[in-house]
DOLO-964965 format. One record per residue (C-alpha): x, y, z. Coordinates in steps of 0.001 Angstrom, whole numbers, plus 500000, padded with zeros to 6 digits. Each point is the difference from the previous one (the first is absolute). Layout:
// residues N
X X&Y Y&Z Z
...
***
This chain:
// residues 621
X 788563&Y 106318&Z 188351
X 500386&Y 498143&Z 503294
X 501095&Y 501785&Z 502931
X 503503&Y 500099&Z 501262
X 502296&Y 498184&Z 502524
X 499115&Y 500089&Z 503455
X 502791&Y 503261&Z 500779
X 501942&Y 500416&Z 503545
X 501667&Y 503088&Z 499994
X 499105&Y 500853&Z 503370
X 501502&Y 497485&Z 502494
X 496289&Y 500536&Z 502277
X 498085&Y 498768&Z 496717
X 502181&Y 497206&Z 499569
X 499550&Y 498904&Z 503814
X 496043&Y 500606&Z 499476
X 500021&Y 497652&Z 496556
X 502822&Y 497454&Z 501056
X 497447&Y 499821&Z 503167
X 497090&Y 499563&Z 497801
X 502333&Y 497564&Z 498220
X 500671&Y 498178&Z 502905
X 496022&Y 499753&Z 501196
X 499244&Y 498491&Z 496413
X 503088&Y 497297&Z 500741
X 498687&Y 498944&Z 503408
X 495776&Y 500904&Z 499464
X 499255&Y 496527&Z 501444
X 501163&Y 501262&Z 503180
X 496343&Y 502325&Z 500478
X 498754&Y 503427&Z 499441
X 500832&Y 501273&Z 503385
X 503662&Y 499444&Z 498904
X 499387&Y 501997&Z 496525
X 497937&Y 502964&Z 501851
X 503095&Y 501064&Z 501650
X 502455&Y 500348&Z 497245
X 497424&Y 501200&Z 497506
X 499375&Y 502943&Z 502451
X 503119&Y 501260&Z 499359
X 499877&Y 499122&Z 496020
X 496491&Y 502539&Z 499724
X 501772&Y 502651&Z 502249
X 503272&Y 500138&Z 497092
X 500067&Y 502007&Z 497284
X 500048&Y 499692&Z 497000
X 497482&Y 497580&Z 498632
X 501293&Y 496987&Z 498278
X 498862&Y 499345&Z 496602
X 500385&Y 496194&Z 499047
X 500428&Y 498599&Z 496326
X 496403&Y 498805&Z 499372
X 498360&Y 503013&Z 501123
X 498392&Y 501829&Z 503104
X 501843&Y 500257&Z 503537
X 501788&Y 497404&Z 502274
X 497208&Y 501856&Z 502518
X 497278&Y 498739&Z 498199
X 501257&Y 496688&Z 499174
X 500532&Y 499508&Z 503949
X 496438&Y 500989&Z 500574
X 498853&Y 497792&Z 497437
X 501320&Y 497393&Z 501287
X 498804&Y 500112&Z 503548
X 496597&Y 500057&Z 498958
X 500769&Y 496850&Z 498451
X 501241&Y 501250&Z 496305
X 503016&Y 497710&Z 498757
X 500181&Y 500706&Z 496688
X 502024&Y 502968&Z 500305
X 502007&Y 499593&Z 502931
X 501462&Y 496501&Z 498031
X 501090&Y 502148&Z 496728
X 501861&Y 502466&Z 502885
X 501687&Y 497064&Z 501644
X 501593&Y 498765&Z 496624
X 501174&Y 503422&Z 499154
X 501384&Y 500727&Z 503258
X 501907&Y 496384&Z 499067
X 501230&Y 500817&Z 497255
X 503512&Y 500030&Z 499754
X 500649&Y 503762&Z 499561
X 498434&Y 500541&Z 503601
X 503578&Y 498033&Z 501115
X 501798&Y 502068&Z 498079
X 499426&Y 503009&Z 501836
X 502769&Y 502342&Z 501691
X 498821&Y 498969&Z 503080
X 503911&Y 499660&Z 501018
X 500768&Y 503762&Z 500398
X 496393&Y 501023&Z 502422
X 499173&Y 500753&Z 502912
X 500125&Y 497492&Z 502744
X 496132&Y 499523&Z 500196
X 499773&Y 499599&Z 495982
X 502589&Y 496631&Z 500431
X 498727&Y 498779&Z 502856
X 496094&Y 499697&Z 498414
X 502000&Y 499099&Z 496541
X 501897&Y 496906&Z 502079
X 496029&Y 499217&Z 501812
X 498809&Y 500237&Z 496379
X 502276&Y 497386&Z 499105
X 499827&Y 497851&Z 502417
X 496043&Y 499779&Z 499364
X 500741&Y 499401&Z 496005
X 502247&Y 497292&Z 500416
X 498039&Y 498381&Z 502813
X 496734&Y 500342&Z 498276
X 500898&Y 499392&Z 496235
X 503392&Y 497795&Z 499857
X 499664&Y 500742&Z 496230
X 502176&Y 503047&Z 500565
X 502897&Y 498477&Z 502298
X 502568&Y 499778&Z 497255
X 499293&Y 504080&Z 498332
X 500177&Y 501319&Z 503695
X 503031&Y 498033&Z 500805
X 501071&Y 501139&Z 496541
X 499254&Y 503651&Z 500669
X 502059&Y 500076&Z 503298
X 503023&Y 498448&Z 498638
X 500449&Y 502395&Z 497506
X 500372&Y 502533&Z 502613
X 503153&Y 498257&Z 500537
X 501999&Y 502102&Z 498489
X 500344&Y 503658&Z 499427
X 497577&Y 501937&Z 497538
X 500798&Y 501065&Z 497213
X 500795&Y 503743&Z 499534
X 499988&Y 500199&Z 495470
X 500076&Y 503955&Z 499202
X 498992&Y 501425&Z 496638
X 500620&Y 502821&Z 497938
X 497196&Y 499920&Z 498101
X 499124&Y 496454&Z 498383
X 503399&Y 498969&Z 500431
X 501175&Y 497985&Z 503161
X 503378&Y 501624&Z 500951
X 500559&Y 498487&Z 503618
X 498688&Y 496526&Z 501303
X 501943&Y 499356&Z 503595
X 499325&Y 499062&Z 503066
X 497627&Y 502295&Z 502526
X 501949&Y 500995&Z 502963
X 497287&Y 499111&Z 502253
X 500310&Y 501648&Z 503433
X 497318&Y 497992&Z 501037
X 500982&Y 497117&Z 498373
X 501093&Y 497706&Z 503375
X 496339&Y 500924&Z 501691
X 498376&Y 498571&Z 496441
X 501437&Y 496834&Z 500456
X 499008&Y 499680&Z 503519
X 496336&Y 500599&Z 498704
X 500801&Y 497547&Z 497422
X 501304&Y 497079&Z 502479
X 496513&Y 501035&Z 502281
X 498121&Y 499179&Z 497470
X 501115&Y 496732&Z 498844
X 499822&Y 499407&Z 503519
X 496959&Y 501140&Z 500472
X 498504&Y 497919&Z 496365
X 501625&Y 496860&Z 501998
X 498251&Y 500537&Z 503045
X 496591&Y 499314&Z 497911
X 501258&Y 497646&Z 497482
X 502556&Y 497808&Z 501353
X 501153&Y 498617&Z 496284
X 501495&Y 503353&Z 499271
X 503439&Y 499061&Z 500449
X 499527&Y 496705&Z 497367
X 498648&Y 502948&Z 497183
X 502477&Y 502398&Z 501349
X 503427&Y 498016&Z 498194
X 498430&Y 499908&Z 496929
X 499755&Y 503737&Z 499808
X 503574&Y 500776&Z 501779
X 501676&Y 498114&Z 497553
X 497910&Y 501624&Z 496727
X 500140&Y 503774&Z 501544
X 504222&Y 499424&Z 500773
X 501459&Y 503116&Z 497316
X 501930&Y 498806&Z 497144
X 503730&Y 499662&Z 501295
X 501386&Y 502870&Z 498239
X 497406&Y 502392&Z 501729
X 501889&Y 502637&Z 502012
X 501739&Y 498800&Z 503438
X 497056&Y 502516&Z 502209
X 497590&Y 498140&Z 498425
X 501338&Y 495946&Z 500878
X 501136&Y 501735&Z 502961
X 496161&Y 500815&Z 501174
X 498793&Y 496554&Z 498357
X 502676&Y 497686&Z 501730
X 498942&Y 502426&Z 503191
X 496572&Y 499192&Z 500314
X 500668&Y 496326&Z 499037
X 501871&Y 499572&Z 502775
X 497608&Y 501545&Z 502216
X 497056&Y 497710&Z 498908
X 502343&Y 496985&Z 500502
X 499856&Y 501067&Z 503573
X 496256&Y 500054&Z 501234
X 499485&Y 497037&Z 496807
X 502237&Y 497538&Z 501480
X 498937&Y 497619&Z 497483
X 501319&Y 501926&Z 496693
X 503204&Y 500762&Z 501245
X 501708&Y 496984&Z 498407
X 498029&Y 500504&Z 496943
X 500928&Y 503942&Z 500360
X 503702&Y 499531&Z 500702
X 499920&Y 497684&Z 496796
X 498144&Y 503058&Z 497334
X 503081&Y 502297&Z 501590
X 503017&Y 498203&Z 499866
X 499219&Y 498579&Z 496467
X 499409&Y 504122&Z 499128
X 503386&Y 500560&Z 501567
X 501825&Y 497057&Z 498093
X 498643&Y 501575&Z 496585
X 501866&Y 503402&Z 501076
X 503160&Y 497909&Z 501468
X 500699&Y 498176&Z 496258
X 499659&Y 503269&Z 498632
X 502951&Y 501548&Z 501845
X 503065&Y 498191&Z 500058
X 502267&Y 500421&Z 502423
X 502627&Y 501591&Z 496990
X 497238&Y 502141&Z 498919
X 499426&Y 501693&Z 503393
X 503556&Y 500343&Z 500963
X 500767&Y 501476&Z 496644
X 497607&Y 502407&Z 500320
X 500953&Y 501232&Z 503603
X 503576&Y 500358&Z 498809
X 498684&Y 502096&Z 496971
X 498273&Y 502085&Z 502493
X 502754&Y 500492&Z 502085
X 502202&Y 501301&Z 497365
X 497286&Y 502341&Z 499200
X 498353&Y 500962&Z 502633
X 500810&Y 501042&Z 503341
X 498949&Y 499581&Z 504135
X 496892&Y 498868&Z 500903
X 497884&Y 500216&Z 502934
X 498645&Y 497278&Z 501906
X 496086&Y 499134&Z 501617
X 498578&Y 497401&Z 500163
X 496447&Y 498334&Z 501349
X 499589&Y 496629&Z 501251
X 496349&Y 497741&Z 499698
X 497659&Y 501070&Z 502989
X 496995&Y 497530&Z 499792
X 497456&Y 502481&Z 501063
X 501652&Y 503418&Z 498920
X 501135&Y 501188&Z 496991
X 500607&Y 503624&Z 500928
X 503197&Y 500792&Z 498366
X 499646&Y 500698&Z 496251
X 503615&Y 498710&Z 498197
X 499273&Y 502078&Z 496788
X 500534&Y 503710&Z 501097
X 500552&Y 502578&Z 497555
X 503503&Y 499492&Z 499525
X 501330&Y 503619&Z 500410
X 503642&Y 498837&Z 500645
X 502301&Y 497266&Z 499412
X 499060&Y 496411&Z 499750
X 499519&Y 497838&Z 503030
X 503379&Y 497562&Z 500511
X 497446&Y 497385&Z 499901
X 498062&Y 500175&Z 497177
X 501194&Y 497399&Z 496709
X 501260&Y 501855&Z 497140
X 498412&Y 496935&Z 498130
X 495926&Y 500352&Z 499717
X 499560&Y 496223&Z 499889
X 502498&Y 499529&Z 502704
X 498307&Y 502861&Z 502304
X 496281&Y 498894&Z 499753
X 501560&Y 496905&Z 501116
X 501613&Y 501126&Z 502962
X 497201&Y 502120&Z 501588
X 498421&Y 496721&Z 499701
X 502435&Y 497668&Z 501280
X 500310&Y 501987&Z 502864
X 496417&Y 500213&Z 500156
X 499779&Y 496193&Z 500750
X 502896&Y 499909&Z 502327
X 498542&Y 502681&Z 501985
X 496761&Y 497985&Z 500080
X 501500&Y 496561&Z 500570
X 501848&Y 501681&Z 503295
X 496870&Y 501444&Z 501411
X 497862&Y 496851&Z 499527
X 502917&Y 497897&Z 501393
X 501138&Y 502534&Z 503360
X 497576&Y 500471&Z 502695
X 501547&Y 502710&Z 502549
X 503478&Y 499502&Z 498662
X 499840&Y 496437&Z 500100
X 499266&Y 497625&Z 497755
X 496957&Y 497884&Z 499930
X 500963&Y 496388&Z 499119
X 496028&Y 498664&Z 499248
X 499432&Y 503183&Z 497448
X 503933&Y 500074&Z 498637
X 499081&Y 495796&Z 499146
X 497004&Y 500666&Z 498240
X 501444&Y 502407&Z 498487
X 503257&Y 498169&Z 498949
X 497406&Y 496791&Z 498324
X 498231&Y 502685&Z 498082
X 503385&Y 501193&Z 498166
X 501545&Y 496971&Z 499872
X 497183&Y 498893&Z 497880
X 500522&Y 503017&Z 498057
X 503451&Y 499382&Z 499470
X 499638&Y 496649&Z 499195
X 497725&Y 501132&Z 497581
X 501259&Y 503107&Z 498581
X 503555&Y 500438&Z 500398
X 501661&Y 496946&Z 500062
X 499267&Y 499535&Z 496837
X 501209&Y 503672&Z 498720
X 503171&Y 500021&Z 498590
X 502215&Y 502687&Z 501476
X 497704&Y 502027&Z 501413
X 501730&Y 503175&Z 502234
X 498107&Y 501546&Z 502938
X 496891&Y 498316&Z 500210
X 501335&Y 497060&Z 502314
X 501173&Y 502201&Z 502283
X 496613&Y 499614&Z 501661
X 501018&Y 496231&Z 500847
X 503371&Y 500985&Z 501337
X 498479&Y 502602&Z 501837
X 497345&Y 497881&Z 501615
X 502493&Y 497411&Z 501313
X 502285&Y 502795&Z 502044
X 497046&Y 500161&Z 502406
X 501036&Y 496671&Z 501535
X 502308&Y 497709&Z 499636
X 497624&Y 497361&Z 499779
X 498619&Y 501416&Z 496343
X 503099&Y 499855&Z 498845
X 500350&Y 496297&Z 500973
X 496827&Y 499143&Z 498419
X 500765&Y 502232&Z 497199
X 503142&Y 497707&Z 499550
X 498441&Y 496845&Z 500884
X 497524&Y 500816&Z 496802
X 502545&Y 501076&Z 497512
X 502025&Y 496493&Z 500881
X 496549&Y 497948&Z 499951
X 499947&Y 501709&Z 496111
X 503113&Y 499500&Z 499168
X 500513&Y 495997&Z 500915
X 496438&Y 499443&Z 498797
X 500269&Y 497875&Z 496524
X 496923&Y 500191&Z 499509
X 500393&Y 503805&Z 499306
X 500998&Y 501451&Z 496935
X 503785&Y 500785&Z 499590
X 499223&Y 503207&Z 498783
X 498551&Y 500536&Z 503881
X 502341&Y 497899&Z 501687
X 503400&Y 502250&Z 498222
X 497175&Y 503036&Z 501306
X 500025&Y 499061&Z 503484
X 504135&Y 498966&Z 500162
X 499776&Y 504060&Z 499379
X 498091&Y 500983&Z 502358
X 502022&Y 497891&Z 502540
X 503069&Y 501041&Z 499721
X 499537&Y 503414&Z 499351
X 497424&Y 500063&Z 503225
X 503025&Y 498626&Z 502036
X 502499&Y 502533&Z 498597
X 498386&Y 503336&Z 500333
X 497622&Y 499362&Z 503082
X 501841&Y 501519&Z 503341
X 497120&Y 498696&Z 501891
X 501245&Y 495847&Z 499014
X 502370&Y 499046&Z 503002
X 503144&Y 498070&Z 499719
X 498287&Y 497011&Z 500783
X 497080&Y 499850&Z 497779
X 502681&Y 500958&Z 497313
X 501700&Y 497025&Z 500506
X 497006&Y 497472&Z 500254
X 499074&Y 501244&Z 496702
X 503430&Y 499232&Z 498761
X 499984&Y 496258&Z 501171
X 496670&Y 499366&Z 498555
X 500930&Y 501566&Z 496778
X 503597&Y 498129&Z 500460
X 498478&Y 496528&Z 500477
X 497626&Y 500055&Z 497503
X 502928&Y 501070&Z 497200
X 501430&Y 496858&Z 501354
X 497147&Y 497954&Z 499593
X 499570&Y 501456&Z 496594
X 503287&Y 498565&Z 499135
X 499697&Y 496685&Z 501544
X 497191&Y 499305&Z 497601
X 501891&Y 501359&Z 497148
X 502808&Y 498731&Z 500226
X 499160&Y 496498&Z 498516
X 497426&Y 501498&Z 497134
X 500536&Y 500484&Z 496906
X 498871&Y 504144&Z 500577
X 503623&Y 500479&Z 501872
X 500852&Y 502812&Z 497903
X 499688&Y 503371&Z 500537
X 496449&Y 501163&Z 498484
X 497508&Y 502841&Z 501022
X 496959&Y 498588&Z 498482
X 500835&Y 497006&Z 501642
X 501539&Y 501157&Z 503261
X 498179&Y 503758&Z 500191
X 499477&Y 499546&Z 504025
X 503000&Y 498499&Z 500910
X 502347&Y 502893&Z 497918
X 497312&Y 502282&Z 502135
X 500424&Y 498977&Z 503676
X 503722&Y 499704&Z 499124
X 499936&Y 503561&Z 499644
X 497748&Y 500666&Z 502929
X 503279&Y 498436&Z 501366
X 502566&Y 501964&Z 498753
X 498288&Y 503675&Z 500294
X 499277&Y 499163&Z 503680
X 503208&Y 498772&Z 500843
X 501223&Y 502938&Z 498320
X 498096&Y 502789&Z 502327
X 500025&Y 497475&Z 502955
X 503664&Y 499195&Z 500185
X 501344&Y 502685&Z 502503
X 497162&Y 498919&Z 502298
X 500437&Y 496332&Z 499356
X 503461&Y 499943&Z 501087
X 499537&Y 502935&Z 502897
X 500912&Y 499032&Z 502890
X 501339&Y 496731&Z 500710
X 502179&Y 499715&Z 496644
X 501259&Y 496465&Z 500580
X 495908&Y 499320&Z 500393
X 498850&Y 501664&Z 497158
X 502626&Y 498772&Z 497437
X 499743&Y 495974&Z 501611
X 495997&Y 500824&Z 499231
X 500546&Y 501505&Z 496310
X 502246&Y 496998&Z 499373
X 496698&Y 497812&Z 500903
X 498332&Y 501237&Z 496963
X 502246&Y 497987&Z 497512
X 500168&Y 502992&Z 497646
X 502400&Y 498045&Z 497947
X 497809&Y 497244&Z 499265
X 497830&Y 502221&Z 498647
X 502537&Y 502219&Z 498372
X 501110&Y 497246&Z 497749
X 497114&Y 497823&Z 499446
X 498676&Y 498976&Z 496304
X 497238&Y 502503&Z 500341
X 502655&Y 502765&Z 500065
X 498379&Y 502768&Z 501875
X 502458&Y 502756&Z 499303
X 499309&Y 499776&Z 496538
X 496364&Y 501040&Z 500366
X 499999&Y 502338&Z 502821
X 500445&Y 503655&Z 499285
X 504014&Y 501128&Z 499306
X 500517&Y 502497&Z 503194
X 498031&Y 498073&Z 502198
X 502084&Y 497045&Z 499370
X 503283&Y 501752&Z 499896
X 498939&Y 501761&Z 503354
X 499735&Y 496575&Z 501535
X 503125&Y 498560&Z 498217
X 501968&Y 502758&Z 501804
X 498531&Y 499558&Z 503343
X 499984&Y 496321&Z 500060
X 503736&Y 500195&Z 498813
X 501017&Y 502260&Z 502625
X 498758&Y 497473&Z 503111
X 501150&Y 496971&Z 497396
X 496566&Y 498241&Z 499809
X 500319&Y 499579&Z 496410
X 502205&Y 500909&Z 497305
X 497691&Y 501460&Z 496589
X 502214&Y 501928&Z 497625
X 500809&Y 496780&Z 498091
X 496616&Y 499252&Z 499051
X 498994&Y 503480&Z 499548
X 502792&Y 500419&Z 497501
X 498732&Y 496368&Z 498398
X 496602&Y 501634&Z 499583
X 501124&Y 502953&Z 498882
X 501415&Y 498120&Z 496796
X 497163&Y 497861&Z 499682
X 497452&Y 502723&Z 500202
X 498307&Y 499496&Z 496213
X 498522&Y 503129&Z 498493
X 496733&Y 501219&Z 499520
X 498720&Y 500867&Z 496409
X 497400&Y 502251&Z 500337
X 497988&Y 501659&Z 496699
X 499688&Y 503512&Z 500110
X 498833&Y 502582&Z 497266
X 503600&Y 500461&Z 498632
X 500837&Y 496584&Z 500262
X 500992&Y 496686&Z 502201
X 501849&Y 501395&Z 503044
X 502429&Y 498153&Z 501939
X 499572&Y 500018&Z 503539
X 501161&Y 498368&Z 503193
X 497121&Y 498729&Z 502258
X 500922&Y 500825&Z 503304
X 496910&Y 498972&Z 502048
X 498896&Y 497309&Z 498660
X 497588&Y 499426&Z 503313
X 498231&Y 503064&Z 499178
X 500382&Y 500847&Z 503590
X 499446&Y 503428&Z 501727
X 500112&Y 501096&Z 503873
X 496412&Y 501089&Z 501190
X 501246&Y 502112&Z 503037
X 502567&Y 501851&Z 497981
X 500108&Y 503431&Z 501822
X 496863&Y 502049&Z 499869
X 500436&Y 503140&Z 497836
X 496669&Y 501099&Z 500734
X 500808&Y 503323&Z 502344
X 496547&Y 500051&Z 502151
X 499962&Y 495841&Z 500526
X 503600&Y 500226&Z 500714
X 499673&Y 501452&Z 503384
X 497935&Y 496828&Z 500788
X 502473&Y 497882&Z 499142
X 503277&Y 501796&Z 500205
X 500046&Y 499114&Z 503738
X 499490&Y 496225&Z 499698
X 502281&Y 499871&Z 497071
X 503632&Y 498447&Z 499624
X 502050&Y 501795&Z 497621
X 502883&Y 498777&Z 498455
X 502878&Y 500630&Z 502275
X 503153&Y 500956&Z 497753
X 503201&Y 498471&Z 500927
X 502450&Y 501677&Z 501969
X 503310&Y 500666&Z 498774
X 501386&Y 497385&Z 502287
X 497539&Y 497766&Z 498971
X 500783&Y 500476&Z 496127
X 503406&Y 498965&Z 500502
X 499581&Y 496655&Z 501297
X 498240&Y 498884&Z 497079
X 503011&Y 498727&Z 497924
X 498378&Y 499206&Z 497088
X 499859&Y 502704&Z 497500
X 496666&Y 501115&Z 497510
X 499447&Y 501737&Z 497027
X 497063&Y 501933&Z 500129
X 497935&Y 500618&Z 496793
X 498563&Y 503481&Z 499387
X 496564&Y 500170&Z 501117
X 497763&Y 503125&Z 500095
X 497304&Y 501244&Z 501860
X 499906&Y 497309&Z 502493
X 497591&Y 500860&Z 502708
X 500933&Y 496571&Z 502562
X 502019&Y 501204&Z 502727
X 501456&Y 496736&Z 500250
X 500432&Y 500097&Z 496617
X 502421&Y 503206&Z 500865
X 502170&Y 497762&Z 502247
X 503360&Y 499369&Z 498494
X 502151&Y 496852&Z 500465
X 503618&Y 500623&Z 500370
X 502310&Y 501034&Z 496654
X 503500&Y 499621&Z 499355
X 502571&Y 500541&Z 497421
X 499845&Y 496218&Z 498300
X 496732&Y 499841&Z 498251
X 498634&Y 497167&Z 497931
X 498036&Y 501688&Z 497585
X 496476&Y 498261&Z 498277
X 500539&Y 498571&Z 496702
X 497641&Y 501907&Z 497342
X 498190&Y 497143&Z 499495
X 498412&Y 499704&Z 503503
X 498929&Y 503616&Z 500596
X 499717&Y 503725&Z 498139
X 501915&Y 502652&Z 500958
X 497234&Y 501917&Z 501261
X 497814&Y 497113&Z 501437
X 496413&Y 501012&Z 501899
X 497691&Y 497640&Z 501915
X 496640&Y 499811&Z 497994
X 497217&Y 501417&Z 501441
X 498655&Y 496964&Z 501036
X 502337&Y 500171&Z 503105
X 500263&Y 503239&Z 500519
X 501387&Y 500583&Z 503377
X 502175&Y 497067&Z 499334
X 503563&Y 500376&Z 500804
X 502317&Y 500923&Z 497344
X 502609&Y 497419&Z 497920
X 502824&Y 500077&Z 501816
X 503261&Y 497475&Z 499523
X 502192&Y 498166&Z 502054
X 503239&Y 498624&Z 499534
X 502867&Y 498154&Z 502454
X 502803&Y 501631&Z 500414
X 503004&Y 497916&Z 498656
X 501602&Y 498005&Z 502623
***
């Protein structure tokens, strides 16, 4: 029967064994280098038995005499993949150093083993699993809380860099392995956190891989995001608030060189304040905060934004945004990485807006992409606190001018009628203008009121609203009604007659259900959403809140200035701060016809975060 494989119980023995391996891999350097290392091996008990019989000592002695057959057998045994699965990380420093030297010699002499070695290293980027058994039954399979985990990760990164020193093409072989080894998105948040952390570290010393690594991470985050809607997260938090007490708060931020803090301490006390109740949201929040911290670490040098590094990161992220985010409908949180990056310097925010603007106006792009670009423009202009008024006005000028040109081209055409399929990008741009105006009208009119009104009048909202394309019928009702209230206050345009006519003409939609056909009203025919609605992830909010414009409720004095009544439909569980803003009501409320709206209408899930259904009518003269 074959003898057991080479054993490595004692650090000294292991070091000696790896010294022999290193000598075998570097045999071309000559016998003189071999002699110094083999003395250590000869003097270190116990004697090692090789699989094919005999000892390593005897094989080396035969090799010195010119007998190479046993040496080749020994080399093949040492190159067996089982050798690469030895528990080398938690050994003495001597063993670790010898093993790293072994890997370097192995891949430099036999590049066929490069992939297995890289796969072995990548497998250590997640915590090891501890399986607790009772008899023959596994009763636990939990993450190992190893105090040496940060040091082990450091050693693995050293190993990658050492291998790359000998094999310059290592990054090219490494990326497919990193994709293959990425844990399933439903694994524990600790496992995903460690793996993503290590991927981001790799992107620092292998910069050629950064784009692919970021794309991989964001793709996985997007899968988590679409499985945790804002409404589900809010419902889980509300339920937990009703059933649980207070919580403690601790925060751990990503550090490029250290990971000394463990976020999975034994929780003997109450839950932390920054922990999400929804399990998918918890994982998404941890990974999002990790990515946002990484972005700050990359772009800031000595507390100042490094333009070159930020520009390079922007190029990577804008390509990923186009590929993954722009075509994805109603993602809730992942897109905030672009929001955060643009806050570093105004130039990047303007570049982002220009990029979206080109997408919107380019007729060669699919209509769905153009509409998504319009959604992003409106939400970004409304919510980004770091965008100055002059940039807002410039964007409004571009959008409104484009709308007027679009109307000029439609006036004499056969398609000059209200149809989302034909004019989707136009309606998306209209809604971006209305939404931005609702959020920014105070700033536009601040300072010199007369000058501000003159500017708003120059935009000629009336022509857009009164056009045959009828954007007030297509845009979200709440945006339309806030826009109508504000423009009426400043006598820019009178929208209520059109709103009432649209409500009378709104056609019901027949939807087949298990219980039979049901009649519903489509109040979001544009299928729009606001990508930068408030972030509800607790850790990530800490990055976003300082640069985020919340909806400012109207004061009592402002409410009294609105002379148009409004009836607000009952909308439950809304989460956008903008949706909670009230437009004034008075006693002369005109009801909505039953054929127009259900009594308890709720926006469809595809428009989570969109404003509630509001209805406004002019007061009697």
